[in-house]
C-alpha positions as CSV (number, residue, x, y, z in Angstrom):
1,M,0.0,0.0,0.0
2,F,2.8,2.4,0.9
3,K,4.6,1.7,-2.4
4,R,1.4,2.3,-4.3
5,K,0.8,5.7,-2.5
6,K,4.4,6.7,-3.1
7,G,4.0,5.8,-6.8
8,L,0.8,7.9,-7.1
9,F,2.5,10.8,-5.4
10,S,5.4,10.7,-7.8
11,I,3.0,10.7,-10.8
12,L,1.0,13.6,-9.3
13,L,4.2,15.6,-8.7
14,L,5.4,15.0,-12.3
15,A,2.0,16.1,-13.6
16,I,2.2,19.4,-11.6
17,M,5.7,20.1,-12.8
18,A,4.6,19.6,-16.4
19,V,1.8,22.0,-16.0
20,F,4.1,24.7,-14.6
21,M,6.6,24.1,-17.4
22,L,3.9,24.5,-20.0
23,A,2.7,27.7,-18.3
24,A,6.2,29.1,-18.3
25,C,6.6,28.3,-22.0
26,G,3.3,29.9,-22.7
27,D,4.3,33.1,-21.0
28,K,7.5,33.3,-23.0
29,D,5.5,32.8,-26.2
30,K,3.3,35.8,-25.3
31,T,6.3,38.0,-24.9
32,T,8.5,37.3,-28.0
33,G,7.3,34.1,-29.5
34,G,8.7,30.6,-29.1
35,K,10.4,28.5,-31.7
36,D,7.2,26.8,-32.8
37,K,5.0,29.9,-32.7
38,D,4.5,32.4,-35.6
39,A,6.8,35.3,-34.4
40,L,5.1,37.8,-36.7
41,Q,1.7,37.0,-35.3
42,T,3.1,37.2,-31.7
43,I,4.4,40.7,-32.5
44,K,1.0,41.7,-33.9
45,D,-0.7,40.2,-30.8
46,N,1.6,42.1,-28.5
47,D,1.3,45.3,-30.7
48,K,5.1,45.7,-30.2
49,I,8.3,44.6,-31.8
50,V,11.4,44.1,-29.6
51,F,14.8,44.7,-31.3
52,G,18.2,43.9,-29.9
53,V,20.4,47.0,-30.6
54,K,23.8,48.3,-29.6
55,N,24.1,51.4,-27.4
56,D,27.8,52.1,-27.9
57,S,28.1,52.4,-31.7
58,N,28.0,56.0,-32.7
59,L,26.0,56.7,-35.8
60,F,24.3,53.3,-35.6
61,G,23.1,52.8,-32.0
62,L,24.4,55.1,-29.2
63,K,22.7,56.2,-26.0
64,N,22.2,60.0,-25.9
65,P,23.4,61.0,-22.4
66,S,21.0,64.0,-22.4
67,T,17.8,62.1,-23.2
68,G,18.7,58.5,-22.3
69,E,17.4,57.5,-25.7
70,I,19.4,55.3,-28.2
71,E,19.9,57.0,-31.5
72,G,21.4,56.0,-34.9
73,L,20.8,54.5,-38.3
74,D,19.9,51.1,-36.9
75,I,17.4,52.7,-34.5
76,D,15.7,54.8,-37.3
77,I,15.4,51.7,-39.5
78,A,14.0,49.7,-36.7
79,K,11.3,52.3,-36.2
80,E,10.4,52.3,-39.9
81,I,10.0,48.5,-39.7
82,A,7.7,48.9,-36.7
83,K,5.7,51.4,-38.7
84,S,5.4,49.0,-41.6
85,I,4.4,46.0,-39.5
86,L,2.3,47.6,-36.8
87,G,1.4,51.0,-38.4
88,D,3.2,53.0,-35.8
89,A,6.9,53.8,-35.5
90,S,6.6,54.1,-31.7
91,K,5.5,50.5,-31.2
92,V,9.0,49.3,-30.7
93,E,11.1,48.4,-27.7
94,F,14.9,48.4,-27.7
95,K,17.1,46.0,-25.6
96,E,20.8,46.5,-25.4
97,V,23.0,43.7,-27.0
98,T,26.7,43.3,-27.7
99,S,28.4,41.3,-30.5
100,K,28.7,38.5,-27.9
101,T,25.2,38.5,-26.5
102,R,23.0,39.3,-29.4
103,I,22.5,35.8,-30.8
104,P,22.0,34.1,-27.4
105,M,19.4,36.8,-26.5
106,L,17.6,36.1,-29.7
107,Q,17.6,32.3,-29.2
108,N,16.4,32.8,-25.6
109,G,13.4,34.8,-26.7
110,D,14.4,38.0,-25.1
111,I,14.1,39.9,-28.4
112,N,12.2,39.4,-31.7
113,A,15.1,40.5,-34.0
114,I,18.6,41.9,-34.1
115,I,19.5,45.1,-35.8
116,A,23.0,45.8,-34.4
117,T,25.7,46.3,-37.1
118,M,25.6,42.5,-37.7
119,T,27.5,41.1,-40.7
120,I,25.8,38.4,-42.7
121,S,28.1,35.4,-42.8
122,K,27.8,31.7,-43.6
123,E,28.6,30.7,-40.0
124,R,25.8,33.0,-38.6
125,K,23.3,31.7,-41.2
126,K,23.6,28.4,-39.5
127,E,22.2,30.0,-36.3
128,V,19.8,32.7,-37.5
129,D,17.8,33.8,-40.5
130,F,18.8,37.1,-42.1
131,S,16.9,39.9,-43.9
132,D,18.2,41.4,-47.1
133,V,21.3,43.6,-46.8
134,Y,20.4,47.1,-45.3
135,F,23.9,48.5,-45.2
136,N,27.3,47.7,-46.8
137,A,30.3,48.2,-44.6
138,G,33.9,47.0,-44.8
139,Q,36.5,46.3,-42.1
140,S,39.2,49.0,-41.6
141,L,41.7,50.3,-39.0
142,L,41.5,53.2,-36.6
143,V,44.7,54.7,-35.3
144,K,45.9,57.8,-33.4
145,K,46.9,60.5,-35.9
146,G,50.6,60.2,-36.6
147,S,50.7,56.4,-36.1
148,K,53.2,54.5,-38.2
149,I,50.4,52.1,-39.2
150,K,49.0,53.2,-42.5
151,S,47.4,50.0,-43.7
152,I,47.0,46.3,-42.8
153,D,50.4,45.7,-44.4
154,D,52.0,47.5,-41.5
155,I,50.7,45.1,-38.9
156,D,53.3,42.5,-37.7
157,K,54.0,40.4,-34.6
158,S,54.8,43.5,-32.5
159,T,51.4,45.1,-33.3
160,K,48.6,45.0,-30.7
161,V,45.3,45.0,-32.5
162,I,42.1,45.8,-30.5
163,A,38.8,44.1,-31.5
164,V,35.4,43.2,-29.9
165,K,34.5,39.7,-28.7
166,G,32.0,37.9,-30.9
167,S,32.6,40.1,-33.9
168,T,33.7,39.0,-37.4
169,S,36.4,41.6,-37.1
170,A,38.4,39.6,-34.6
171,Q,38.2,36.5,-36.9
172,N,39.1,38.6,-40.0
173,I,42.2,40.2,-38.5
174,R,43.6,36.9,-37.4
175,E,43.2,35.7,-41.0
176,K,44.6,38.9,-42.6
177,A,47.4,39.5,-40.1
178,P,48.1,36.1,-38.4
179,E,51.1,37.4,-36.5
180,A,49.3,40.3,-34.8
181,Q,48.5,40.3,-31.1
182,V,44.7,40.5,-30.9
183,L,43.2,42.0,-27.7
184,E,39.4,41.5,-27.4
185,F,37.1,43.6,-25.3
186,E,33.4,43.2,-24.5
187,D,32.1,46.2,-26.5
188,Y,33.1,49.1,-28.6
189,A,33.1,51.6,-25.8
190,Q,35.7,49.5,-23.9
191,A,37.7,48.9,-27.1
192,F,37.9,52.6,-28.0
193,S,38.8,53.4,-24.4
194,A,41.6,50.8,-24.5
195,L,42.9,52.4,-27.7
196,K,42.9,55.8,-26.2
197,A,44.7,54.5,-23.1
198,G,47.5,53.1,-25.3
199,K,46.7,49.4,-24.6
200,G,46.8,48.7,-28.4
201,D,48.2,50.2,-31.6
202,T,45.1,50.1,-33.6
203,L,41.4,49.2,-33.3
204,T,39.7,47.2,-36.1
205,T,36.0,46.8,-37.0
206,D,33.7,47.9,-39.7
207,D,34.6,51.3,-41.2
208,A,31.1,52.7,-40.5
209,I,31.6,52.1,-36.7
210,L,35.1,53.5,-36.8
211,Y,33.8,56.7,-38.5
212,G,31.6,57.0,-35.5
213,M,34.5,56.8,-33.1
214,A,36.6,59.3,-35.1
215,D,33.6,61.6,-35.0
216,L,33.7,61.5,-31.2
217,D,37.5,62.2,-31.1
218,N,39.3,63.9,-34.0
219,N,42.6,62.7,-32.6
220,Y,41.9,59.4,-34.4
221,E,41.6,58.5,-38.0
222,L,40.9,55.6,-40.4
223,V,43.7,54.3,-42.5
224,G,44.2,51.8,-45.2
225,G,40.7,51.7,-46.6
226,K,38.5,48.6,-46.5
227,F,40.1,45.1,-46.5
228,T,36.8,43.1,-46.2
229,E,33.2,43.4,-47.3
230,E,30.7,43.5,-44.3
231,P,27.0,43.4,-45.4
232,Y,24.7,44.2,-42.5
233,G,21.5,42.2,-42.1
234,I,18.6,42.0,-39.6
235,A,18.6,38.7,-37.8
236,A,15.6,36.6,-36.7
237,K,15.3,33.1,-35.2
238,K,15.7,30.2,-37.6
239,G,12.4,29.4,-39.2
240,N,10.8,32.8,-38.6
241,T,10.2,33.1,-42.3
242,K,7.1,35.4,-42.1
243,L,8.9,37.8,-39.9
244,V,11.9,38.0,-42.2
245,E,9.5,38.5,-45.2
246,A,7.8,41.4,-43.3
247,I,11.2,43.0,-42.5
248,N,12.3,42.7,-46.1
249,K,9.0,44.3,-47.3
250,A,9.6,47.2,-44.9
251,L,13.2,47.6,-46.2
252,T,11.9,47.6,-49.8
253,E,9.3,50.2,-48.9
254,I,11.7,52.7,-47.3
255,K,14.2,52.3,-50.2
256,D,11.5,52.9,-52.7
257,N,10.0,55.9,-51.0
258,G,13.3,57.6,-50.3
259,R,13.1,57.3,-46.5
260,Y,16.2,55.0,-46.4
261,D,18.3,57.7,-48.2
262,E,17.1,60.3,-45.7
263,I,18.2,58.1,-42.8
264,H,21.5,57.2,-44.4
265,K,22.4,60.9,-45.1
266,K,21.4,61.8,-41.6
267,W,23.9,59.5,-39.9
268,I,26.6,58.5,-42.4
269,K,28.7,61.5,-43.5
270,K,31.3,59.4,-45.1
271,D,30.7,56.2,-47.1
């Protein structure tokens, strides 16, 4: 009798745990959509789209200390996507991501999509689905004015190159200059601070991001031109086909009606 009661109790306990787990999954679906739920419909049900954005990339996504708002090209495009999908550019929420955290946050359901200077690559396509290209960048070098480094050809085993964790830039520089000493930091703010503190000889990432840094401090300049092609895309979870189609539709609309050119000219002075 005791064994039978113990067995019934175990079954009941497992059933209760299963109910709680299903409830938890249901709550997550209501927020950003689970793997098996239509992400686009979830966004429409919530009347809000949640984007993962950077807040340390001048010209693309940078927090304005005066207003506390994140501003930049990525932000304005995200608002246009919200307007296309939900009819209102204000129906958008921004959550901070870094190159290292953006894909995990997407996979965990913390955000609906990523618009954060993210290069489309074969490796990343295995993890996420990308929209069409919305910006074409290329990797370059940022140095203090007067530096002996004029191009990637000047980088050797004595050169300390600063990059950001989780970025394609760190991978590329190891391929293009395998002898270089690569120092990786968590985000662009830390990387630029390290360069200014003399911890490295040059900082490498996409030229568009570097222009933003040089815009903040004119003691620094880009050298050597582009040595890679870095097409930016907006990322969604694998299988979120309807959401990607809706994003592509929005991108086409703003390119056709001239809004994209307005945003581009507003933020990118050099291209």
